[in-house]
N, C-alpha and C positions, 0 to 999 in steps of 0.2 A: 829119485832124480826127476827134476822138472823137465818138461819139454823145452827144447831150444826154440828161441824166437827166431823165425826165419828173417833174414836181413833183406831189406828192399834194394840193396846194392845189386848191380848187374852181375856180380861174381857170385855164383851159387856156393862157393867155398867160404864165404864170409858169414859168420854167425855172431849173434849177440848171446853171451853166456854169463852165468853167474860165476863167482869165484870157485865154488865147489865143483863146477862143471869143466874147469880147465883141464886139458889133457897134455901130456908130453907131446911135443911136436907142433902144437898150435903156435901161431905167430901173432903177436899183438899188433893190431892195426893202429891203435891209439895208445898214448901214454896212459898208464894206470896211476890214478891219483887217490889219495886218502880223501875222506869226507872234508878234511880241512884244506885240501889242495896240495898236499905234499906229494912230490913225485916219487913213486915207488918202483916203477919199471918203465922203460922207454919203449916207444913204438918200434916195431921191427925185431924185438927180442923174441927168441924162441922159448917157449915154456918148457922148463925142466922140472924134475921132482923137487929140487930145492926151492925154485921160484914158486911153484905151486904151494908148497908147505908154508913158505914165508907169507905169501898172500893170504892163505886161509887163516893163519894165526893173526895177521894184521886185521883182517876183516872181522874176526871174532872179537878182538880186543879193542880196536879203534874204529874201524869202518872204512869201507872202500866205495868209491863212486861206482854205480852200476848203470847199465850192464857193461860188460867188457866186450869189445869187438875183436874177434880173432879170425885169422884165416886158417882153415883146417887143411891138412894134407889132402891132395887130390887122390880119390879112390874111385874108380869106375865100377859102379854096381848096377847091374841090370836087374829088372824085376824078376823075382824068383831065385836070384843067385846068392842071397844072403843066407849063410848057413844057419841052421837051428841054433848052433852053439853061439853065434854072434848075437842072435836075438835074445836067447835065454841067459847068456852070461856077459852082459855089457861091461862088467867090472874088469874083465881081462883086457889089459892095455892094448893087445893086438886087435881086439874086437870092438873096442869102444868107438873108434872112428867110424867103422862100418855100421855099427848100431845107430850112431848119431845121424849119419847120412841116410840110412834106410828109413828112419823115423821121419826125417825132414821130407824125403821123397814121397813117402806115404801121405803125409799131410798135404803136400802140394798137389798130388794126384786127386785127393778128396776135394780140395778147393776147386780144382779145374772141373771136376765132375759136377759140382754144384752150380757152376756158371752156366 
């Protein structure tokens, strides 16, 4: 899985993701369009398993404009509180959001340290 691109928006819960990185519970910030401009999903829609599957199939067969901006559910994670299971098993739906946020927090801390 690729690292998420941190968004420059003021809201730390907004991320730019690829289609294969969508998770159940993400909320689309913008409309999702095909490469030809066809509307596939409207902004404000919550990602479900069926939406994720449909978008992945569409991306594979036709193409989708990237990246997709989503709002991830708010989870408060303090340094050192992410369980080893969440870091080692990001595929578990329960742990994927925690893993995503932990990776982003880690990246942001490294960038601050360099400044």
